[in-house]
C-alpha positions in Angstrom: 10.7 -40.0 55.6 12.7 -36.8 55.6 12.9 -37.0 51.8 9.2 -37.6 51.6 8.7 -34.6 53.8 10.9 -32.4 51.6 9.0 -33.6 48.5 5.8 -32.3 50.0 3.5 -34.9 48.4 2.0 -35.6 51.8 1.7 -33.5 54.9 3.7 -34.2 58.0 0.6 -35.4 59.7 -0.1 -37.9 56.9 3.5 -39.2 57.0 3.4 -39.4 60.8 0.2 -41.4 60.7 1.4 -43.7 57.9 4.7 -44.5 59.7 3.5 -44.2 63.3 6.0 -41.4 64.2 5.3 -38.1 65.8 5.1 -35.2 63.3 7.7 -33.2 65.2 10.2 -36.0 64.7 9.6 -35.9 61.0 10.0 -32.1 61.0 13.3 -32.5 62.9 14.6 -35.1 60.4 13.6 -32.8 57.5 15.5 -29.9 59.0 18.6 -32.1 59.6 18.4 -33.3 56.0 18.2 -29.8 54.6 21.0 -28.5 56.8 23.4 -31.4 56.2 22.6 -32.5 52.6 25.6 -30.6 51.2 28.0 -32.4 53.5 26.5 -35.8 52.8 26.6 -35.4 49.1 30.1 -34.0 48.7 29.6 -30.4 49.3 32.0 -28.3 51.2 32.7 -29.5 54.6 34.2 -27.6 57.5 38.0 -27.4 57.1 39.9 -29.4 59.7 43.1 -27.8 60.9 46.3 -29.5 59.9 47.8 -31.8 62.4 51.4 -31.0 63.5 52.9 -34.4 64.1 56.0 -33.0 65.8 53.9 -31.4 68.5 52.0 -34.6 69.0 55.1 -36.7 69.2 56.6 -34.3 71.7 53.5 -34.5 73.8 53.5 -38.3 73.7 57.2 -38.3 74.8 56.5 -35.9 77.7 53.5 -37.9 78.9 55.5 -41.2 78.7 58.3 -39.6 80.8 55.8 -38.3 83.4 54.1 -41.7 83.6 57.4 -43.5 84.1 58.4 -41.0 86.8 55.1 -41.2 88.6 55.1 -45.0 88.4 58.6 -45.2 89.8 57.8 -42.7 92.6 54.6 -44.6 93.6 56.4 -47.9 93.6 59.2 -46.6 95.8 56.6 -45.1 98.2 54.9 -48.5 98.4 51.7 -47.2 96.9 52.0 -49.2 93.7 53.1 -52.8 93.4 55.7 -53.5 90.7 53.8 -54.6 87.7 56.8 -55.2 85.4 
């Protein structure tokens, strides 16, 4: 319906009546299509920042140590049953 709205062969009211949809919804779809068409069809997309794997691995290691420490402390305090 968004493509039909862009073509302009029929009014939004006509499309809405034909497909039993509110005209505002068709207008929203048309706007979304026009705004995002370049992304969908291979246009430029927002650049994603490069991922630094060393930083992520360091964070995983830190979190694993913290989890082990907390699990041990809670088990010794009797607040966590030994699961292993």
